[in-house]
PANU-85738 format. One record per atom (N, C-alpha, C): x, y, z. Coordinates in steps of 0.1 Angstrom, whole numbers, plus 5000, padded with zeros to 4 digits. Layout:
<nodes>
XYZ;...
</nodes>
This chain:
<nodes>
953390125522;951990095529;951890245536;950590305535;950290435541;950390405558;950790495564;950490505579;949190535582;948790485594;947390485597;946990625603;945890695598;945590835605;944890815618;945490865628;944690845641;943790955648;944091075639;943191205644;943291285631;942291375631;942191485621;942091605628;942991705626;942891835633;942391945624;941291995625;940692115618;940792235624;941492355618;941792475623;941792595612;941792705617;941892815607;943092875608;943692905596;945092965597;945093115603;945793135613;945693275618;946093395610;946793365597;947293465590;946493495577;945893375571;944993415559;943593375561;943393285574;941893265575;941493145569;942493065560;942092945554;941792825564;940792755559;940492635569;941392515564;941892445574;942892345572;942492205578;942592105573;942291975578;943591905579;944191885590;945491795590;945391655594;945991555588;945991425593;947191415601;946991345614;947991315623;947891165621;949291105617;949190965615;950190905625;949990785625;950890685634;952390745634;952990745620;954290765621;954790915626;953791015627;953991135633;953891135649;953091035653;953191025668;954390955671;954890865666;956190805666;957390905668;957290975656;958291095653;958491185665;957191215671;957091305683;957791245696;957491135698;957791045708;959291045709;960091015698;961591035698;962191155696;961491255693;961991395690;962791455703;963691515704;964191585717;963291675724;962391745715;961391835719;960191775723;959991635721;958691565723;957691605714;957791685704;956891735694;957091705680;956091695671;956391705658;955491795651;955991875642;955291975634;954591905621;953291955620;952391905608;952192035598;952592035588;952592165580;951492155569;950992265566;949892285554;950492415546;950792385533;951192495524;950092585518;950492705522;949192795519;949992915510;950692875501;951292955491;952293035495;951893165499;953193255505;953393225519;953093125525;953293105541;952892975544;953292895555;953292765558;952592755573;951492685575;950992695588;951492535593;952092565606;952592445613;951992425625;951292305626;950692255640;951692175647;951992185659;952792095667;951992015676;952191865674;951491775682;952391675691;951891645702;952891575710;952591415707;953391315716;953191175712;951891115712;950991175718;949491135719;948591185708;949191275701;948391345690;947591485696;948091545706;947291645711;947991755706;947291885702;947591995698;948492065708;949692105703;950492195714;950792315709;950192395698;950692495695;950692515680;950392625674;950192675659;951292785657;952092755646;952992875643;952792895627;953093015623;953193055608;954593115606;955193065597;956593105593;957693085605;957392985612;958592965623;959592925618;960892965622;962192925617;962392775623;962992695616;963292555618;964292545629;964092485640;965092465651;965692325652;966892335658;967492185661;966492095667;966491965663;965491865668;964091875664;963691985656;962291965650;962191885637;961191795637;960691715627;959191795622;959191825609;958191905602;957591795593;956491755594;955591665584;954491765576;955091765564;954091835554;952891765550;951591825549;950591755544;950691695530;950491555529;950791495516;950091555505;949091635507;948391695496;949191795487;950391835495;951191925487;951991865476;952091725475;952691655464;952091665451;950791695453;949891725439;950391825431;951291935437;951792025430;952991985419;953491875422;954691825416;954491715408;955391705397;955391625386;956491515387;957591545392;958691435393;958691365406;958791455417;958991435432;957791365436;957791255440;956691195447;956791185464;957691235469;957991235483;959391295485;959591355498;960891415500;961191425514;962391445518;963091475531;963991555530;964091675537;965391765537;965891765553;966891725556;967691745569;968891815572;968991925580;969992005582;970092075595;971092075600;971192145613;970392075626;970291935623;969391875634;967891875633;967491945621;965991955619;965691865607;964591845604;964091785590;962591815587;962391835575;961091845570;960891765558;959691695558;959491585551;957991555546;957691515534;956591475530;956391375521;955791265526;955691145519;954091105520;953491045509;951990985512;951990865518;953190795520;953190655528;954490625532;954790505532;956190455534;956990445522;958090535520;958690555506;959290395505;959490385492;960090235487;961290265483;961590365474;963090365469;963590525471;964690565478;964690715480;966190725475;966190855466;967490885460;967991005469;969190965475;969891055484;970891125479;970891265482;971991365478;972291425490;973791425492;974391495503;975391595499;975591695508;976591775506;977191835519;977991745525;978491795539;977091725549;976891835556;975691795566;974291795560;974091905551;972591885544;972491745538;971291705540;970791575534;969391605525;969291555513;968091565505;967891425500;966691365504;966191245500;964691265492;964891185479;963691205473;963091055467;961791045467;961190925460;960690995446;960890935435;960690995424;959690905415;958890975409;957690905400;958390825389;959290875385;960090805372;961490805375;962090705376;963690685380;964390725366;963790755355;964690795344;964990945346;964591015356;964891155361;965991165371;966491035374;967491025385;968691095386;969491095374;970591155371;970391315373;969591385365;969091515366;968591555381;967891465386;967491505401;968791515409;969891435408;971091445417;971491585414;971891615401;972491735399;971891865402;970491875401;969791985407;969491975421;969791855427;969491855439;970791905448;971991875440;973291915447;973292075447;972692135435;972792285437;971892345448;970592265449;969592305460;970592295473;971092175477;971892185489;973192275490;973592305479;974792405481;974192545484;972892575479;972392695482;972092695496;971292605502;970892575516;972092585525;973192515521;974492535530;974792705531;974792775521;974992905522;974092995529;972792955529;971693035533;971593015548;971692875552;971292835565;969892805569;969392875579;967992835585;966992925578;966392845567;965292885560;963892885567;962792935567;961692915572;960892795565;959992735567;959192605561;958692675548;958292785547;957692825535;958692865522;959692915528;960892925518;961592805512;961592705523;961992575518;961092495509;959892515513;958892455502;958792515489;958792645488;958992705476;960092655467;961392635473;962492575468;962292445462;961592365470;961292225465;960292235453;959392315452;958592335443;959592385429;960492445431;961392495420;962392375416;962692305426;963492175422;962592085413;961592045415;960591965408;960392025396;960292145394;960092215381;961192215372;962492215378;963692225371;964192105367;963891995374;964491865369;964391815355;963391865349;962991845336;963991905325;964691995329;965692105322;967192035324;967992075314;969392065316;970092135327;970992085335;971592155347;972092285342;971892385352;972292515348;973292585356;974192665352;975292715362;974792835370;973492845367;972792945378;971892915388;971892745388;971092685397;971092735410;972292725416;972592765430;972092895435;972292995426;971793125427;970193125427;969493045419;967993055419;967592995432;968292895436;967692825449;968092925463;969292995460;969693075470;968693195473;968093265462;967193385464;965893325469;965493195464;964293135468;964393075483;965393055489;965593035504;965393155512;965693255506;965493405513;964493475507;963493425499;962593505493;961693595501;961393565514;960693655522;961593765527;962793755525;963793855531;964093955523;963893915508;964294005497;963294085491;963494225490;962794305482;963394345470;962394335458;962794355444;963094495442;964294555440;964594675434;964694685418;964494795412;964294815396;964994955393;965994925384;966595045378;965695095366;964995185369;963895245359;964495285346;965495355344;966295375334;966595255326;967395155331;967995045325;966594955322;965594955329;964394895325;963794925314;963595065312;963095125297;963895085288;965195095289;966095055277;965994895273;965994825282;965894675280;964494645273;963394705278;961994705272;962094715257;962794835255;962994855239;963694755230;964794695236;965394595231;964794465231;964094435240;963594285244;962994225231;962194285223;961894215211;962894145201;964094195204;965194165195;966094055202;965594005214;966393905220;965393775221;965693675214;965093555212;964493495226;965393475234;964893405245;964293505255;964093625253;963593725265;962293755260;961293705270;959793755266;959493905270;958793975261;958394115266;957694115278;956694025275;955693995287;956393985302;957193885300;957893855312;958793985318;959394065309;959994165313;959294255318;958094285313;957194385319;956594335332;956394215334;955894195346;957094195357;958394155354;959494155362;959594315368;959494415359;959794555363;958594605371;957394545370;956094595375;956094545392;957094455396;957094415409;958194475418;958294605413;959394695421;958894705434;959594675444;959194695460;958494585465;958094485459;957594355461;958694275471;958194195479;958994095483;959193985475;960293925472;960493815460;959493715462;958993665474;957993565476;956793595468;956393715470;955193745464;955393785449;956493815445;956893835431;956693725422;957193615427;957193475419;956093385422;955293405433;954193295433;953293295422;952793175419;952193165405;951293055407;950493015397;949392895399;949992755397;951292755393;951792635393;953492655392;954292545393;955692545398;956492595383;955992555374;956792625360;956592755360;955492825364;955192975363;955993025374;956092985387;957193035395;958493045391;958892915386;960292905379;960493005369;959493035359;959693125348;959793265353;959093305363;959093435369;960493455376;960793355385;962093385390;963293395382;963293305371;964393305362;964493435356;963393495350;963293605344;963893735352;963393735365;964193825375;965593825377;966093695376;967393675379;968093715365;967493685356;968093725344;968293895341;967293945347;967494095347;968494145358;968694065370;969494095380;970894075371;971293995365;972593985359;972894095349;971794155344;971994285336;971894405343;971894405356;971894535362;970494615363;969494535356;968094605357;967394595371;967694465376;966894425389;967994395401;967694435411;968694405423;967694365436;968294325447;967594265459;967994345470;967194395480;967494455493;966994345502;967994285511;967594215522;966894285536;965894265539;965094315550;964794215559;964194275572;963594165581;962694075576;962393955581;961093855578;959893925583;
</nodes>
């Protein structure tokens, strides 16, 4: 059963100017009342960034943040409209380091739980036939989260999109690396070896699994932040772009430089 909406917050994102309408629900007020900070964050996904509005136990707006690092004691509720981007995951909660970020359209009925030490991933699936694959990919996601530490909400939600789009594929030995770079995607700048790129472009048509179009795209994002390089119209496009860039990284064509957020 969906929690009742008690208030609708309308505001403009200070970064992109997009108008957002965020529902404050009864369960959000309860979470704020029991949170050590007395606040709960309600998030709206804006592609390359996330708008977070903090409300207290009475539903009052107590501040707006963009790309705020998650801190111990924080609870972030993502606008349920975010779930329309996904095909397998119908709701989720990620908990780590005392904070949690979650998105459910109502009260979840059956949660699939994946743990790796402290990090916890809980998923409500649209189809339980994907449960085994979801656990394997979810474990790789948590392994990456344990290595990276504190992501910002935007990087975390980008990684959830990648998780959803990956579940339909067999497990990959490169899964943890994929999630690791996505969880740091705002801090990574794409570097390209121009000579190696030209050589690869020449041989790309002879490699069945390598798309010339994607190679051209990957080398064209030289100097871009990784989050900007992989963003696309849907999760499968995001996954395709990131995997292409990572395959070129393994071949010495692409590298990453970590910079400030």
